C-alpha positions as CSV (number, residue, x, y, z in Angstrom):
1,M,20.8,3.4,-0.6
2,A,21.2,2.8,3.0
3,A,18.8,-0.9,4.4
4,V,16.9,1.3,6.4
5,S,15.3,3.5,3.0
6,R,15.1,0.2,1.4
7,R,12.8,-1.6,4.8
8,A,10.8,1.9,4.6
9,A,10.7,1.5,0.1
10,W,9.5,-1.9,1.0
11,S,6.4,-1.0,3.9
12,A,4.6,1.3,0.8
13,V,4.9,-1.5,-1.4
14,L,3.7,-3.8,0.6
15,G,1.1,-2.4,2.1
16,V,0.3,-0.6,-1.8
17,L,-0.1,-5.0,-2.0
18,A,-2.8,-5.1,0.9
19,T,-4.4,-2.4,-0.4
20,L,-5.0,-3.7,-3.6
21,T,-5.2,-7.5,-3.1
22,L,-8.4,-7.7,-1.6
23,P,-10.0,-5.2,-5.1
24,V,-8.1,-6.9,-8.0
25,A,-9.4,-10.4,-7.1
26,I,-13.0,-9.4,-7.1
27,F,-12.0,-7.6,-10.3
28,A,-10.9,-10.5,-11.7
29,T,-14.1,-12.7,-10.1
30,R,-17.0,-10.1,-12.5
31,Y,-14.6,-11.4,-15.4
32,S,-14.1,-14.7,-15.3
33,D,-16.2,-17.7,-16.3
34,S,-15.2,-19.9,-13.7
35,Y,-15.1,-18.3,-10.6
36,D,-18.0,-16.7,-8.5
37,L,-16.9,-13.1,-5.9
38,L,-17.0,-16.0,-3.0
39,H,-13.6,-17.5,-4.7
40,A,-12.1,-13.8,-3.8
41,G,-12.3,-14.6,-0.3
42,F,-8.9,-17.0,-0.9
43,A,-7.1,-13.4,-1.3
44,I,-7.9,-12.2,2.2
45,P,-5.0,-13.7,3.8
46,I,-3.2,-13.4,1.1
47,A,-4.0,-9.0,1.8
48,A,-3.7,-9.6,5.3
49,A,0.2,-11.0,5.1
50,F,1.2,-8.0,3.0
51,G,-0.2,-5.6,5.4
52,I,1.1,-7.2,9.2
53,A,4.6,-7.2,6.4
54,A,4.3,-3.4,6.0
55,I,3.5,-2.8,9.8
56,I,6.6,-4.9,10.5
57,L,9.1,-3.0,8.1
58,A,7.7,0.2,8.7
59,R,8.6,-0.2,12.5
60,R,11.4,-1.3,12.0
61,A,12.3,1.5,9.5
62,R,11.0,4.6,12.1
63,V,13.2,2.9,14.8
64,V,16.4,2.9,12.7
65,A,15.8,6.0,11.5
66,R,15.1,7.7,15.1
67,A,17.9,6.1,16.3
68,S,19.9,7.8,13.7
69,L,18.6,11.4,14.7
70,G,16.6,11.9,11.2
71,R,19.6,11.6,8.7
72,V,18.1,8.0,7.2
73,G,15.6,8.3,4.9
74,G,13.0,6.3,4.7
75,A,10.4,8.4,7.5
76,K,7.7,9.3,5.0
77,A,8.1,6.4,3.0
78,A,7.5,4.2,5.8
79,R,4.2,5.6,7.3
80,I,2.4,5.8,4.7
81,G,3.4,2.1,4.4
82,R,2.0,1.8,7.5
83,L,-1.3,3.5,7.0
84,L,-1.3,1.3,3.7
85,G,-0.9,-1.9,6.1
86,I,-3.4,-0.7,8.3
87,F,-5.8,0.1,5.6
88,G,-5.5,-3.9,4.4
89,L,-5.6,-4.9,7.3
90,C,-9.2,-3.0,7.8
91,M,-9.8,-4.2,3.9
92,A,-9.3,-7.9,5.1
93,A,-11.0,-7.9,8.7
94,S,-13.8,-6.5,7.2
95,A,-14.3,-9.0,4.3
96,T,-13.8,-11.9,6.6
97,I,-16.9,-10.6,8.4
98,A,-19.2,-10.7,5.1
99,L,-17.4,-13.8,4.5
100,A,-18.6,-14.8,7.6
101,V,-22.1,-13.1,7.5
102,Y,-22.9,-14.7,4.0
103,G,-21.8,-18.5,5.5
104,V,-24.0,-17.7,8.5
105,L,-26.7,-16.4,6.2
106,V,-26.4,-19.2,3.8
107,A,-26.6,-21.6,7.0
108,V,-30.2,-20.2,8.8
109,G,-31.7,-19.7,5.5
């Protein structure tokens, strides 16, 4: 397996992790007696880090794939990793906004 293919594959793996981090954290709080839904907010930076890493790895994989004129595989995996990384970042941003709104509502009321 070439180094670029590994980057593309890791991009896809990290994209999946970025997408699944927040739902798994929320699911875990549903069945835990010691954690509340607000504790799932600690997973936001983790999801964002996975998303950023997926996007960076996908970009590097695509650059090398273009330079090799398509002889090096992994273009689809890089595309999937990039899309899932962006989706994970969007989920982290929306969770951050939700926590900020909750904080404002608690402070006001």
